Structures are given as C-alpha cells and as structure tokens.
N, C-alpha and C positions, 0 to 999 in steps of 0.2 A: 504494500500500500504506500502511496506517495504521501509524504508528510509536508504540511505547510511549514514555511519558515517560522521560527519562534518569534513572537512579538517582541519589539524593542521598547515596549511601554505598556500602558494600561489599555489594551484593546485586543480584539481577536483578529486573526488573519483574514477571516471571511465570515459571511453570514448568508443564511439561506431562508427564503420565504417561498413556500411551494416549490416551483421549479426554478425560481430566480435565485441566482448566486451572484454575490458581489464581493469583491476583495478590498482589503485595505490597500493603501499604496505600498508597493513592494520595491525595495531597492536592490542593488547588486551585492547583497550580503550572501555569503556561503557559510553555513553553520555559525551565523551571527557575526562573521568577520567581513568588513567592507573589502571588496575586491579592488575597487578604484575610488580615489578621492580626488576632487579637483574640478576644474572648469573645462568643458569641451571647447577646443579652439585656443586654449591658453596652456595650462599645465598638461592637458590631455589631448591626444590626437583624435581625429574623427574615428579611427579604428578603435581606439580605447572607448570612445563613446558608444559605438555600435556594440562592443562587447558588454559594456555596462547595461545597455538597454536589453540585450538578449538575456543576460542573467536575471535582470529584474522581471522580464516576461516569464522566464522559467519559474521564478518564485511565485508570481501571480497565478500561473497555471497550476502549480502545486497546491496553492491555497484553494483553488476551485476544486481540484481533484480530491482534496481532503474532505470536501462536503458532498461529493457524489455518493450516492447509495449503490449497493451492489447491483450490477446489471444496468447502470446508467453511463451515459457519456454526455458530452456537450453537443447540443443540437444547433446552437446559434450563439455567436458573440454579439451582444447588444451594444456594447460600448467598450472601446479601448482608449484609455487616456494615458499619454506619455508626457511626463514632465522632464525638462532638460535644463541643466545649468550650463549656459553657453557664454562664450566671450562676446563682448559688444561687436556687432556687425556680423555675427554668425547667423546664417539664414537657412541652413540645411536641416531644420527641425523635422520636416516630413521624411526626408531620407533617413534620418536617425530612427524615427519611429517605425520605418519599414523593417528594422531588425526585429521588433516585437511582433509585427504582423506576420513576418515570415516564420518566426518560431511557432506562433499559435496556429498558423495554417499547417505547418509540418506536424504538429501534435494533434490537432482536432480536425484537419481537413478544411475544405473550402468554407465551411460554416463559420470558421474563425474570422473571416473577413467581413466584419461589420463596420459600423461607423467608427471613426477614429478622430481623436484630437491630439495634436502635438503642441505643447505649451512651453515657452521659455520662461524660466523663473530665476530669481536672484540667488537662491540657495535651497538646499534640501537637507534633511536630517543627516547628521554625521559627515557633512561635506560630500555626500554622494553626488555623482553627476546625472543620475537618472532615477526616475521612479515610475512605476507602471501600475495602473488600476484596471481591472477587468470586471465587466458585468456580463454574465452568461446565462443561458437557459439549459437546464438538464433535461434529458429524455432517456427513456429505456431503450436498450438495444433492440434491434429488430431481428 
C-alpha cells in the first residue's frame, strides 16, 4: 500500500468526501527531508525545478492513493495546482507544471489531465521551490 507523506504540521495529507479526494499541498520532501531548497531560475536550474515538481506530484498522488479503498482507482483529476518559487522574470510556470501533469498521466492515465493552474509565489514552506495540490475522483475498477 502506498503511504502518504507524513504531515509537517497540524493537518492531514488528504481528505475524502464520497468519491472526492483532495490533498494538502505537497512539496518535494522524501521521508520528511527536503530534496531541493531555493528559487527556480536563481539558486536552482529549470531541471532542478522540474525534479522538485515531479517529487511533489508523486507525494500528492501518494496522498490520494492513501485514501483509495480496495478495488478503486482515480477516474478523473478535477484540479491540479502547482505553486512555484521562481526568480523575477521567470515565465516558464506552465512548462514546470507539465512535470506534474506528466507524472499523474503516467500513474493514472489520460484521466489525470484535468484543469491545471501554475502559480508563482514568493516562498513556500521550508524554502521548497514547488508545491502540488490535487483534487481527484475515485471509482471502482471495472
């Protein structure tokens, strides 16, 4: 069974209501340790940023998986939000968010390609360069 990343504060990694599953914002921590810290386009390269987004997406998908019941999978991704800490003038937010979309599509199939928002922010918890949130619908296997 896939385990959701442990919370870094007083919250749960995800919540479920009926078939709707939503996650907390997930960063690029692995076993609680930040993999990358810094600003994309300054201390971090674009490739570093893509890696941070992918790990954050993996963590968000694991949080969803932790709430799936036996015999269920994700039928649809309703919302993918990617927050990025980028240097002034950096404008490749959508390309960075593609790393999250690609990972979710690989894991869940074409259903993972739902609406998406990529947002540039001043900073994120722990100095992380990326944070990913997912809202998905669960369904039984056919």
